[in-house]
Each structure stands twice: as structure tokens, then as C-alpha cells.
N, C-alpha and C positions, 0 to 999 in steps of 0.2 A: 443547814440549818444555821450556821458560823458566817451565812453572806450575808443575814438577817438581823433583824434590832430583837428580836424576842428573842425575851430571858425563859429561860427552861430549870425551872431547878433539879439537882439533882444529878446535874451535869460536871464534873471534878476535871475530866479531861480534854484534851483537845491534840488532835496530832495534823499542825501544819505542815501539808507539803510547801507552800512556798505559788503554787502552778495554780491554771482557771482560765476555765475559755472563755474568752471578753470578743463579744461579738466587735463587726470591723467594719464597717462599708467601703469598698472600694471603689468613687467615682467615675476611675477608667476604663472597668471594665464594668461595674451595676454589681458589684458581687458583695453577698453578705461573708465575708470569712469567721469563723469558729477559730484560732488557733488557740492555744495552747501557749500559755506564757507566763512570765510572774509578776506576783500580786506586788502592788506598789506598799512603803510601809503603813501608810494608813490602814489599807485591809489586810495587811498582818495584825495589825494592834483590834482588829475588828475581831478578829477569831479569837485572838488570842482571851477578846474583854467574853467569850462564851462560855469561860468559863471561870470559877470561883467564884460568882457573886451572891452566891451564900453561904458561902464558907473558904477555906484553902482550895486553889489546883492547880493543876500543870498545865503544861501547852509543850508541846512537841514538836521544833520546827527542822524539818526532814532540810535543811540549806546552812550557812556557817552565821554567822553573826557580820562579817565580813559582808555578805551578800545582803542583807540586808542592810547595812547603812549606804549602799552601792545603788539598793532602788528607788527610782524619782516617790518624793513622801506622797503625790497623791495619784489619782486612778485617774486618767487623760479624759477629760470630761466627755458627755455623752453627744454632744455636739460636735466633737470635734468626729465622730466614730461613726455617725448618724447619714442614712438617708435625708438630705435638710428640704426636701419635695413638702414636704406636710408644711413645715415650721418659713419656708418660701408665701404658701400660697393664705397660709395665717397672715402672715405680714400687710400681707398685699390686700387680703379684704380689710383688714385696720388701716388702710393708711399711712403706715409707717415706713413710706420710702423708702430706698437704696435701701436692699440688705446687704451690698455689701460697704455700706457706709454707718451701717445699723452697729452703734457700742456698746458690742456683744464682749461679758468680763475675758471670754477665748474665744477671743475671732474665730469663726472657719477659713480656712483655707479657701484660696480664689477659685479651685481647682474641684471644689464639694459646691462652693455656689455657683457655680457655671450650671454643672449635674445635676440641680435644683431644676435651675430652671428647661434644661433641656430634656425633662425627663414633664415637667407642668407642657410644654410646647407639645411633645410631640402626644401629651394626654387632652389637646386642645382647652386647656384652662386656660390657659393668657395667650395674648397674643400682643407681638410689641405696640408702645402707648407713640403715640405722633405726639409730635413738636405740644410744649402748653399743657399737658396734663398734670393735672392738677396736683397729684401727688405725689412727682417728682423724678417718678422711682420711671425705668426702661422701659417695665412690661405694664398692662394692666390686664382684670381681670374680663372674659370671656362672659358669656351666658353659662355657658355649661360653667368653666370654672364659680361664679358666683354661688350655685346649686353645690358644685364640690366646697367652695371655705364654709356652705351650712352646717355640711354631715360633719361629726367628731366622728371623722376616719381616714384610714393612710389615699391619700392620694388616688392609689389607683382603683382601691376598688370603691372609693367613690365611685369614676369614669364609670365603673364596672357598670356598679346597679343605676347609673344612667341609663346605657346602651340596652340595659335589660329590659331597661320602661319602654326603649322603641321596638324591641324584640321582643315585647309579650311572652316575658318571662321572668318578671320581677323577683314575685313571692319563692321561685327556685333558688333564682342566683342571689336573693337575702339570705337565707340560709346558705351557703353556699361562701357570704362574703364575710356572716359572721361568724360562721368554722374558722377562719382563715385569721382573725384577727383573736382568737384567744388561740393558748397553749393545746395543739393535737391532742382530744381527750382518749382516743387509743390509750391503753396503758401495756407495756411489756416486761414485765420484771427478771429478774435474771434468771434465777430459778426456775422460772415456768413460760421460757419461751416461746417450745414448741406448743402447749395449749395455748397462750393469746396467738401466735400465729393461725392456726386452724379457729380460734371464733373469728377473726376478724377476715378470714377468707368469703365466712357467708354475707360479708356485708360489699365484698370485694368486685369491681367491676376492671372486666379486660381494659377497657377503652380508655377509661377515663377515673383519677384519683377525684375530680370531682364529683359522679358520680355515685363514689363511694364515698362521701361527706353526705350525700344525701338520704343513700339509704339507710347508713348510721341513723340521721334525722329522720323518718319517716317509722324507722319501727320505735326508735325513741316515741314518738306521739305516740305511736298504737300502744305503747303499755301505757306512756302517761295517760290517756283516755280511757282505760279502762282502770286504774288502779281504785284500789278500795284504803291500799294507803301506801306511805314513799317508801315503806316497806317494800314490797315487792317491785319498783322501781330500783333499788339500791340492790336487790337479788337479779335484773336483770345487767346489770350492770358488772357485778361480780363477774356472772355470767362467758359476757363476751367479753370484759378484761378492756372494761370503759369506766371510765377516772366521773362520776358521779359527781363530783364539784366542777369537773368543770362540765359537764354536759347542761349542767345548770347554769355552768356561766354564761352557756353557750347560746340558753334559749333567753338570759337576759340580755344578752348583747343585741342579740334578734327582735326583741322587740323593743328594745329603743331605736334600733336602727329604722324598725319602721317606723314605730311612732314621730323620728322626726323627719321621713318623708312624705307619712302624712300628714305632717304639720305646712308643709310645701305645697302641698295637694298631691302629692303621687301616692295613687291610693293603689295594693296588692291584691290580684288576684290569690282566692287560692292557689298553691301549690299543688303543680302536676301528682298525681297520682303513678307510683313506678309498676312497672312490670318488671316481673322477673328474669327475661332476656336483658340479657349482654346489651349495654351501648352499642346504639347503628348510628357512627356519620352520618348516613344516606338520612336518618330521621330528623326533621323537621326541627322538633323540640331537641332535640342534640346538639346539631346546629346553628339553633338561637341562644342558646346555655353558652356554647363555649365564644362563641363571638360573642359575648357580652364579655366574658372574660380575659377574650385576643386583645378587646378593647384595652381594659387593666395592663396586661400585662405582655402587650407587646413587644417589648425586647426581650420577655424570657422563650423567646419563640427558637428551634431548634431542628436540625434538620439529619437526618441518620445515617453515617457511616460506616457504621459494622457491628452489627448486634446492639448492645446498651448502647454503645458509646454517639453520641451526638454534636456536628459541628453546628454551635451556640450565638447566636448574635454578637457584633461586636468582636469577632475573630478569639469565639472564649471552646472551650471542647471542654463537654460533660458528660458522663453517665449519669443514665435513668439512678432515677434512687434505689440499692436490695430491696427496702422494704415498699416500695409503688407496687401495682396492683395491676401498672402495667409491663412491668418486669422484662416478665419472658419474651414479647411480642411486642413491642413498643408502636407498631408502624413507623410510617418514615417522613412523618411531621407530627411535632408534639408541641404544647405550651406548660408552661411551669408555673408555679405559685410562685417559687423566688428558688432562685441560684446563690447554691450553700455551698462555700465550701472548707470543708478540714482533710481528708485525709487525699482531697483532692476533689474538682470541684462536680458537685452533684444537685440534677437537675429536681426536685420534691415539687410535690402533689404534682402531675404530671398527666397530660391525655392527648389522645391523640388528634391531632385532625386536619381539615384539610385546607389545600394551600392556598385555592381559589376567595375563602374565606378572607386572607391574610388583606391583600391591594386593596379592596374595598375599606377594609377599613383604617389600615395608613398611609391611605395616600399621599397622603400630605409629607412622610414622612420618605417613601420609596422615591430609586435613584433610578431612572432611563437611561436606556445606551440602547443606541441603536448598531448592528453589525452586520459585517455583509448588502450593500446596500446591492439588490441584483434588478435587473430587466425580469419583470417573469410575462409570460409571451402568454400562457394563460389569462391570467388577470387582462393583460393589455392593460399595466402600469410598473412604477419604480417602485420597487417595497423592497422591507430589511426586515431583517430579523429584531423586536423590541425585544430587548434582557431586560427586565425590571427585579430587579435589588430592593435590598432591608434591610439595612445593620449590615452587610457586609456578604449575605443570602440568596442566592437566586433562587426566587418564588417564579419565575415564570417566563417561560419564552414562548413567543408568540408572531407569527407573521402583520409587520402590518404599511400599509400604504405609506414609503415616503418623503413625498412631496408634501405633503404639511411640516415633518420636521427641516428638511431642506429643503427649496422648493432649486435655489442653483444647484446643486450638485444632482436631483431628481430627473431636473430638463435635462443633463448632460451625459447623464445614462440614456432617458430616454430617447435623445437626437443619435445619441453612436449606435443603440440596438435597433431601437424601432425604425428610425428614419433613416439609416444611410445604411445599415447593415440589413433592411426590409425586416425583421423578425417578426413582425406580423402574422395573423391569424387571417386577413382578411383586410389587403394592404386597401388603402383610399387612391384615388383616380392618379393624381399628381406622382406618388411612390412608387406604383409599377411606371409612370409614363419618366421619374429619374433613374427610376434604378435598367429602367432597359436600357438609356443611354451606357448606365456608368457601364453595363456589361457589354454591352459594343464597343466603348473605348476600354475594357480591359480582356474581351477577343481582338483587338489589332495591337494590343500590348502582348497576349501569347503567338499571337501570327510572328511578329516583330522579335520579339524574346528582348523585350525593356520592359520597364518599368517607370517609365517617365514621361509616358505620355498621360496620364492620371492625374490630375491635381491628389493633395493629401487628405486623407479625414480632417484636418485640422480645416482644413476649407472646405468642407463641406460642412462640418459642425458649424463654422462659423456662420454661415448663409441660412443654415436651419436656425443658431438662435436669434442671430440679428430681427428674424421676421414673425417669430414665435414667443422669447423672453422664456419666462416662467411656466414652460405649457410641458407637463411628465406625466400625461397618461392619454390612452387613446379619446376616450369621454371630453377632457377638454381640450381637446384635437379638434376634433370635432367641431364641439361647441364654436372656437376664436373660427374655421373656416365658415362658419355658416353664421356668424354674424360679421363675415366678408365679404359674404359673397357666393366665392367661387373662389376655389383654389388656386388661380394664377400666382398672384406672388409667394407661389413655394414650389412651382413650376424650372427646373433647370432647362438653359439652356448648351448645346451641344458645342459652344465656342465658352462657353464657361465652366465644363470638365477636361476639357483641351490645357494643359501646362505646355505642350508642344504639339506642334502638328505633322503628319507624319507622313513623306514623302509617298505619293499615288503609285508613282512605278517604282516603289519597292514594293507596297501591298502588294504589287501586280505579282512578284515575285510570290506569293504565299496566296495560292492557288485554290478558292473551295473546291475542287474539284479533279480530280489527275482522271485520263484517258486509257486506259489499259484493255486494248485492242478491240475498241468501240467501247465499253462496262464504262460507268463514268463512277465513279470512287470517291463519296464525302470522304471530305478531310475536316480531324480536327483538332485544334490545336492547343496545346498548354502550354506553359514557360512554370514550371517548378520542379525545379534541378532535384534530382534523390528521389522522387515522388518515382511510381510506376508508375503510370504516364503523362509520365515529361516529354516533349517534345511533339514530332505527328503522328497522330490514329488515321489510319484510314480504313471505313467500317468495306467489308467487301462482305455482300449476301450468299449464304452458307452454298446456294443452287451456285452461281457463278465461281465458289471457292475455285474447285475444280480449272477453269479455262483459264484464268489472270497465270500470267509466268511469273515467278519467281526475280526476274531481274527486272521486273517493273518495279518495284520495292527499292530495288538498292537506289535510284535515281535522286529517293528523297522529293526535296521541292526544288525547283530553281531555286532559292532564299537560300537552304540548308548546303546545297551542294558544293560550295564554292569549301565554306568549314569541312565538309566533310573528305573533301579531296586532299584539305593543309593535314587534316587527322589521318588520314589513309598513309599520306606520303612520310610524317615524321614517325610512322610503326613500323617505315620496312627495315631491311636488314640494312645498316651504318656502309655495308657494301654498294648498299642498292642504292642508299637516302643521299649518300657526299654527291651523286655524279646528278643530283638534281639542285643540287645548292646554287644558289639562294630561294630558299622554298617558296616566297613570297613571291616574288616574280615569274616562280615557278607554275605557281600556283594560278596568278591571273591570267598567267597565259591562255589555257590549260581550262579557266572558268571560261573564256573570251569565245575561243575557239573551238572548244571543242563541241561536234552537238549532243543534243540531249537522244541517246538511241534507247527507249524502254524495251525495245526486243531482244537486246542486248544486254551480259552483266557488263556493271560497272568498272569489275575488275580489267576486263577482257579488250572493255572502249581504254580502257587507263594505259592499258600495257603496247594495245596498236595504237595511238594516239602519242606517248612516250616516242616507242620505237621508231616513229614518221618523223615527227620533229627534229628530236635529242641524238636518235642511233644508241637509243639507251635502251636494250634487253632486260625487260621487267620479266620474270614469271606469273600469268595470273592467280596465278598461287597463293606466292607473294603478298599483296595484300589483304592486308586478315582486319577483316569488319569486325571479330571479335573484341579488338581493344578496342573501340573507337564507344565516348562516350555514352547511352543511350538516347539520347534528346536527335544524334547524326544515323541511330539506324530505328530506320520506319514499327512506325508499332504497328500490329496487324489485328483487326478485331474482327471478328466473324459473328454476323449476324443471321438470326433467322427469317423467317417471313413476316415476322409483326417489326422488325426491326430492334427489335434485341437482342444486344450483344449479348452471345453462351462462349467464346473462346478468346483469348488475349497471347497475343505470344507477338515478341521481332523475331523471333525465328521463319524465315519463308515456310519450311515445314510444317508448319499449320493448315497451312493448302490443303495440306495434303492429308493431315491428321483430322481432321474435317471430315472428310469424305466418307463417305459410309463404304461395307464392309462390299458394298459392289466398284465400288472406287479402285477400292486395293486389288480385286480381281482383275482391271481396268490393266491395272499398273501390273501386276504379273504377266500378263497376257501380253504387254506393249515389249516388255523386258524379254519376256521368252523369243521374242519377232529381233529384237537387238543383238541377241546370245548368238556367240559363233564357236561352236566346237567340232572335234579337237584342235587343240594350239597343239602344233609338234614345234615351230620354232618361234622366233620371231619376225619371220616373213609373212604369217598366216594374221600378225597384228597389224602391224605399219604403227602407226604414232596417236598414241592414245590422247585427247585432250582430258583437261583437269574435268570438265563438268559438257552435257549435249543437253537440250531441252528434247524431252520425248513426249512422244505422241501418243493418245491414245483415243475408245470406240468414244462420239461422241463431243466430238471436239476436245478432249482432257490435256491437260499438258504439265508436266513434271519436269521439273531440274533434277538431272539423273548424273550418277558421276561412274562412267565407265572403270572396270577395275580387271584382273587379273587372279583367278580362281583355282585355289586344284578342287577335286571333283572326283576322289574316289584314285583311280591310276590317271584320272587324263588332267587338263589343262583348258578351261574354257575362259573366252571373254564376256564378261559379264556388266549389267549396271545393276549399282544400289540408290536406294533411296537417301539414305545417308553419308555424308563427305566422310565420316570417321570408318563405317562398316565398307566403305570402301578401302580404303586406304588401308587400315588391318587387312584387308584380304588381297588386298595387289599384292604385299610385301613378300604372302606364300603364296602368290601364282609365280612372279618376276623367280624366287627361289627355287620353286620345282622346274622351269625350264631354265632354270642354269645348270640343277643334277643333273638334266640329259645332256646339257651342252659340256658336260664336265663327267663323261660316265669313265673312264679309266682313271680321273684324277681324284673322283668322287670312290673309286675300289681301293685305292692305295692309301686313301688319305684313311678311309675303315679298319683294315693291315694294323697303320701306325696309332691308330688307339685301343686297338684290341687288348684287354685286362691280363695280365701275367694268370697262369695258370690256379699259381698256390694262391688265387683269390678267389675261387670256386666255391669253396667252402663260405667265407665271407657274403657271395655275394646273396645268397642263397632266403634271405632274410628280407629281397628286391626282389625275388622274381627273377634272379641264376642271374649266371654274367652275361649272357646273348643279350637280356633285355637292360641291362645299365648300358652294354657298350651303346644298341642303339640310340639310346638316349643319349651319351654322350653324343653319338657323333649328331646327331640332333641340334643338343645345342649349340654345336663348332657349327654345323651348317646355318641354324638360325642365327648367329652373331654374324658372320660375314658374307649370306651368301640376304637378308634380307632388307634390299635396300627397293629406292623408290624407284624404281626408270623409267619412264617414258615414250622413249625411242629408238627407234633400232641401232642408230650412231651408237648411243649411251649405250644401250644394252653389247655390243662387237666389239666396242674398245673397252671394255668393262670386265668381256672373257677372255680378250687378248691378254690386258692387263696379264689373269690370274693364274695365264697359261707360262705367260713368262716368269712370274715367280715362285710359281708353284706353292701348291699349296700342304704337300703332304706332313708338311712342317706345324700346322695349324693344331691346335688343341692342345699340346701337349702337357703345358701349368695346368689345366686342367684335370685331366689324366693322373699328373702328378697329385693334386686336392682329395679326384676322389678313391686313390689308392688311403692315402691318409686315410681319411675320414673310414673307409672300410674297417683298417685294422683298427683303427680308435672304438668304434663302432663294438667287432667283433670282442674286442679284448672288454670292453663294460658288459656286453650282454655274457662274458664266462664267469664273471666276477659274480652279477646277478645269481648266476647258477649254485656255481661256490656257498658265497654264504647261504642258500636258500637251503643246499643239501643239508651243510652243518647247524642248519640253528629247525630243525621240524620241530614241529609239533608248539610253535609260539607263533598261532593267527596274528597279533599283534605284528609282527615282524613279516611275519611273511606278506603282508597285506603293506606295508612299508616296501618292502622290495617291489609288490605287484603298482604300486605307485613307481618307481624307478623306472618299470619298463615302461609305463605308458607314456610318461614324461622323453625317452629315447624315440618311440612311434611316435611324439607329433613333433620333436628335434630334426630326426631324420626319415620323412617320411617316404615312400615306392617311389615316389619322383624326385627327389632332391638335386637332382641332378640337373632336369629343367626349370625347374621350381625359382635355388637359389642362384642367386651373379654370383658370381666370380671374388668379391667382398664376403658374404656374407659360408662361400664355401670351405673361406680362408678362417672362418673363426667355428667352427663346425666342433674342428679336434678339442678346440680348447673348453668350448660347454661340454663336452661327452667325459671329460677329466672332469668336471665341475660335476655330473652327475656320479662319476667310479671316487671320487673324494666325499661329497653325500653318503652317498649309500657305505662302503667303509665308517665312518666316522655317528651314522645312526646304528649303525648294528651295536656301537660301544657304549651309543647312551643316546637310547630314542625319546628322552623327554626333554635332551636337547636340542635334537632340531626340530621334535612337534615346535619349542619356545622361538624357534628361530621362524620357521611354516607363516607364526600367526603371522610377524614382521609381510611374507610376502604372498598371503591367502586375502587381503582388502582390494590388493590390483589387480591380481589374475582375477579377480571377481571383476571390478572395473574392468578389465579388457576384454572377459568374456560378455559385458555387457553392451560394451562397445560395439564390439565386432557383430551380436545379433543384432544389434540398433540396423547396420548397414542396410541401404535403399540404393534404389537405381538411379534417384535423386543426390545420393550424396557426390559433394566434391572431389575431384582429385586429389585438393590439397588435404583435404582428410586424413584417404586412403593412405596418403604417402608418408604421416605423419604418426598412423598409426601403425604402420607399420615400423617406422625407424621405433618405436613406443615399444612393440613389440621385441624387438631386440636390446633394447632398452633394462627390459625385464632380465633376460636371459644373463644380462652382462651382473642386473642386481643380485642375482642369485648366487654369479660368484665370489659377489663381495661379500653373501651371507654365508653360505656352504663353503667357498673353499676359496679364504684369501687371498693365497699362495699363490695362485692361478696371475694374479694380477688382472684387474679389469683394463677395456681398450680405450675407454674413456671414463672421467668424475661422472659418477652415481649415486646418486643420491633419496632418500625419500624425499624428503622438497625438491628435487630436479624432478622426480617422477611427480608428484601432484603438479606443480606447474605442469608437467607436459598434458599431463589425463584432465587438467582443468581447460588449457587451449584448444585438447582433443571435443570435448565435451557442450565445447561454445560454438564451435566449427558446425557447420549446415553438410 
């Protein structure tokens, strides 16, 4: 009341807070804000004037006089606070010239003027004026703009009505436009808010507040159509908390809008009859209405971020107004009639929309970006992801042909992928011809292990680009070839592709096939270091596998033999390698003069040749192929009857592994024929070669490895298919023969290694004193007698050395260590038994003691003498003492022990998992590191439970984590 000029008698008092909500339009964000701000002096005086008009009155101001005097004299004019789009539209229609040059009393800011122009451009009401335009302004009205200027409405509402006429829903949208032109007719008295909300819910539509307005209007029209007096209508408004005055204003504004439209030849059909069902986005009527609304409020679209929070256009963040019917489930995209900022930015009068409606309406304002251009084999065209954005919101992403957008870049992508790389569904004849030439040269490069024969990709790109120009799909390519008559202009010659010409003699060193005792085996070459198929792959048919000698593959092909020999010489032990320096000259001589003999192993051939030429003795076993790069070891691919590869490996043993069960039986039969037993002395053996060729039934051949092996009480001479197994068994066989040779000395050794009688009680935990003594003797003999001897002379010389030096003193250090361990073990067991006796009836303590017994058994198993090396035996007493100290302290404070155990538990679990994960394929390196980790964990226990003992090496959680990480990352 105080903000109006209406005089109401009887008002004697006015309370002035000095504050008011004053509408403020922000051009940058196109937002109407309603901040609470101090009023001007003139507004304060107007409020004061509402009292004392007919008698003296009192105005109480809730602010100081100093505050009043510091305020501006007048409120900021509305032209400086409002959206100027409607003003600018009227001025252009009236021919008043450039708005920026118009002599306003209070000139608006340039930004506000520019925003008004931007909105009109968005609505399609104006367009840039050409030179010589009669009004002299920068813009002129479009046909749509002329019609909008004649309608006495906000330009956005006028635009909405024009689009509604095109969509065929003018009557419905006119009702909505009239409602948006007035104050919301819904009332919500402070004392009856819950009742008002419940009444308004009857009209609410869950998808659109605009449909809610239509429902209110149609219900109002039904009541007015049946009325006998206006009192009935007023009663309806009261019951539904609607303002009768505003509803009447709505009706009058609607009549005026329809009248104005009729004057311009635009006639609306009858409004659509609304159903009781909620609005459906898929419904064509719903879509038509909201497309019309979108045309006027395009800059008020928003995309959901979370719940009721939306990312609105122009980098704004808005929330759906809590009073909106769509507040609970607003949908993914919305459009709002206004964005109003009070406590925060709210989207008021909003509706859910389909984003597919946006682009057709706002195409002129959309921005198009093309991302990730690429060749698509299925479409046989270069495509990209077209990203459509409007006012900072991504409204669509779709795949589009890239050629029309950027012909040059699309052509480059097309040439690289389709023509150079051949990535097409159906290659054209010239492509097949060119790719075959490239493959031939690639094959030569693989054979020669070079990458300088084929011209680079840029040459091929330039070749096609020069002849094709901006061709970026297969359809256009076929059309271009058809216009030229044939594809000869796109065919390459071998000379075009060769950057340098290979030497034919050099190529001959890399044959397509090698001969393996009459079987022609196909060779395949690949120059791809680090990959599994790098080097030479020879294809061996499975039926022929058993008949192909493994020695065949040691010779590789002539072109790689020289490099392989050089690598093998460099891998020799230093004392042997230095006899063959300079290595380059030695390799040249060997490669030139040593004939290729695929029937014998390369190692044997090298040993013979080096002995004959330089009189240097190199055992065949010293030539280690295991350290060579992959490409210097033949890759063997076993193929089935159809030529498909069934198994590959660089170990010639694959030829035996792919054989059937009958082949295994054949090997065992040949093995038994070769065996000799019993072996009483080395005279029965003679000199043993490192390997032999073993022949079996059906012409099968194997590389076998001779070895001595104990079998019960006998020693036999046999052969193994695996070199490692042969070596392992041969050491045991040599030891068995030596024990026979040293009978009296061994008897004396056993006597010296006997344990004292006082250890009898201590030994009972490990099977008795005799069992431990036998373990101790075996350990000492394994240490001294398990050696690789393969000749009679070496065997006799070693026996003579043993007789001379004597063996009676062997193992005394180990014996002392064993006695120390037994005493420490006995002490801990006795201590645990004593503690258990003193604390009977304490289950938790008994469980703790049992865990320590298990730790003892794990730490010192029955076979600890043969299981651990000397270094580990030396540390066992320390570890046993650690168990003892932990038991003593655990009895005194079991909770403290549990707290310490929690630090240990994760590492014990990780260790158990790592051990459980060991397989036959686990590398020796990982096994060794895992063993180190086991003892590192024992040291960690010392650091936790018995710090005074001191650890033998630095240990901490950080070090353990690093070691576990290393182990877990190994194969």
C-alpha cells in the first residue's frame, strides 16, 4: 500500500523498514534478480506520505537519519534496470534510428543495449541492415519482427505465439502467453499455505507448469460457462485459492491477444480439450506447445546436474523453483519462462522437454564442433563426432561425414587408412596390387632385418594426394576412377616403393625353406624386436615333428648364423672368451670356413672347429644359447594337417612334447635300450658326451642327455629328454659312485659326525639321533661329492685328491650348528611346557602357546639339516630365542602381543598367498626372491617381539612392502 499513490483514510501509523525488493535485469546472464536493497529518499518520502493525509500521523523508520541522508535521491529508472528488447523492437519499428544514439534522459548502458539486440536476433525479429538502410540503424526488422512489433507483448511471448500458429496450437499457447503476462493468479496466504498447496495440486501437471496453467484456465472456463452469477465464480476462486481479480485480468488479456492476432489475419482454433492424464513428452500436442514455448525462451533451457539442480544456458546454475509441479521429478532437460534470482537462481514456470526439439528451433544460435575425425571401415568414409552446443550446453552428439566439413583433413585420413593401410571391406583392384607390392618389400625387410627398403608413409600419402585431391570416401573414389576410365593412374611400381635396392646375394642367405633330412620346412621372417614372433619361424608339420633332429634349428639360416656365432662367443665365460679375441675376426673366419652341418649340433661343431683352427678347448656345454636374443633362436611352429599352427616355442623340445602318447612310449623304449646297469665303477661308463641323438621306431629322433642316476641300491646309466633333469640326476649318480669308491673313508666320516649321547632327548622331536646323523652325513656328502664329472680321468683324479686330503674332517661346522639348534629347540619346548603347566584353565593363553609350538615346527622341520644351507642354520638359534622371548612376554601381556601380531599378520597372509600361487612356470628368480622374503619376515619378527636380539639386516614395513611388490610383479 505504501508503494502506491492510493490514499486510504484512517491510516495514522506507517512502519518503514527502509528496504524493498527491486527488480534488476542482468544482461550478462539474462537473469531477473529481486534483491532486497535500501530504498531511495523519494520512496521513503512516499511511504511517509501514506499516513496523516486527513489528520496527523506518525511514520516510524527502522533506520537512522544519517542512513537516510546517504541514500540516492531517486530510485534508479526502470530503463536502466530492465530488458531493453521490447524497447529496441518498438524503436526500430517506429524508425527512431540507432538506439545507442537516441537522446534518452537516462541513457541505458551499452551492454544492456547489446543484450537487447542479441535477444531479438535470437528470436529472429531483426537482422543486420545493409548499407544505405533508410533508418540509419544497424539492424532492420524481419517479417517475423514486424508482426512481433505490432503485438503489445514481450517479444519472447510474441515469438512464442507466432511459432504456435505454425505448430497449430495457437489457442493453447495464447492462454499460456496471457498467463505469463500477468501476476500468477494462484494465492498462498501465509496462514493457510498447506490448504493452498493442496488445492493447487489438483491442477498440477508433473511434467509441465505450462500445462498446469492450461488446466487452471480450462477449469475456470467450465465454471464461468455454467455460472448463473459471478458469485459462483468467486466461490470457485476462493475454494481453489485463485485470485478472482487476476483471473478476470487473465481473461481480458487473452481476449486482447486474440483480438490483436485477428487484426493481422491470424485466427486461433478452439483450445484443445485437456484430459485428466498427465502431460506426455511423446504426445504431439504436448510437443507442439513446448516447441512454441522454446522458440521464445530458448536461452532459458537447462540440463540436469543432480536432483533439482540444473546447468542452465550462459554458464548459470539454477534450481527448479520448489513451488513448481515438476520439482520432485523435473526430467533431464527443462525450459523455464523466467530465471529469477532471490536467495539463489530459480527456474520458475518450467517444463520437461525433449532436447531433440532445441536444434531445429535454435539452429542459427547453435555452435557446431567436430571431434575425433577418423576412418570408419563399415561406412567406408571419414566421419567425426559432431557436437552441437547452444549457449554452452551440449544438446547433441552424433556421427557425421567429415568430408564436407574439412575436405583436406578428411582426404588425408582417407588416404592414410583406406589406401595406404588398406583398411577397407572390399579392396579395389589397384589397392590389392599396391598392397601386394608393399607386402613383398615388407617381407624382404623382415628377412634382412632392415627398415630402409620401403619408402615411408609420407611418400605414399603424397602419391595418392597428388592424383586424387579431396577424395574422402570410397563412393567418391569409385566415381573418380570411373571418370578416368581405369585405375592405372593409381597403380604403383616396385621401383616406386623401393627406397634402396637389396643385394640379391644377401637375400639368398635368407631362404624360404630349409632342408631337415629330406623334409622341406617353410620359413617365415619377422623383424619386430620384443614381440613373440621376432626372428625366423620354421613351420614343422606335426606328423614329421618326431623325425626332425633338434640340431637342425640351431643353425638358423645363413644370414643370421654369423650374428648368432658372435653372440655365443660373447656369452662364453671370460677365461674361454679371451682366447678368441678379437671376436669380430674370429667370427668372420668361422662364418667363412665352417660348413653348415645340420646333422650335428652347432655347439659341437663350434667346439670342433675352434679346436682344429686355434687349438682352443671349449666344451660344447659352454656354448649357452639360453642368453641369446630371441631372433637368434629359431622359433618352431608345429602345424596340423590343415596347416594351422597348434603350438610354438623356441625350445626344440617342443618337437617331442607335441608327439602323441605313443611317441612318449617310443622314447621310453629307446631309453631302455640305451640304458646300462648296474654301474659298479667308472670303467663301466667311459667318457660321457653332453648329448646324443636317440633314434626310435618309425624313424623318430630325439636329442637325449646321458646321465648317471641312482636307482635303489644300484647306479644306472640312462638318458633324459630334458637337460636340466639329466644334470640333476647325474650329480646324484656321481655321488653314489664316489661313495662306493670311498667306502672306508665314508665309514670314518660317519663316526666323526655322530651326535653326542646327551643329545638323545633333544633328537626325539626329529625322529631320533640316528635319523639326524644320517641327514647330517647326506648333507656333507651332497656338498662335497655332487659334482659334474663326465670322464674317467676326471673321476680318478678327484678320487686321488680325496684320498690324499682326507675327508674325516668334513662337516664339523655343520655338526656344531646342529647341536646348537637342538639345544635351543629343546629349551624353547621346555619353556612352553612349563608355562602351559603354570597357566592351566586359561584357554586364550593355551591357544597362544599352541601357536608358538606351530611356529617352532614350521621354523625347524624334521628335515631342517638337509633343507637349509649353512647360512640359515647359523641364524636358527636366534630365531628360536625370538620365539622364547615372545612366549615369555605374551604370558605377561597377551593384548600387547596381539597388537604387535597385527603388524605381522598382513605380511604372513601375503607370503602364504604368494607361495600358494607358485606353479611349474614360476621363474627361478621369483622363487629365489620369495625364499629371501621368508627369512626377511623372520627378521621382522625379531624386530617386533625381541628387539634386544638385533636383526642381522635392516628390516621394516617399508622394505617388506617393496619386496612383496617386487615378488607380486614377477612371473
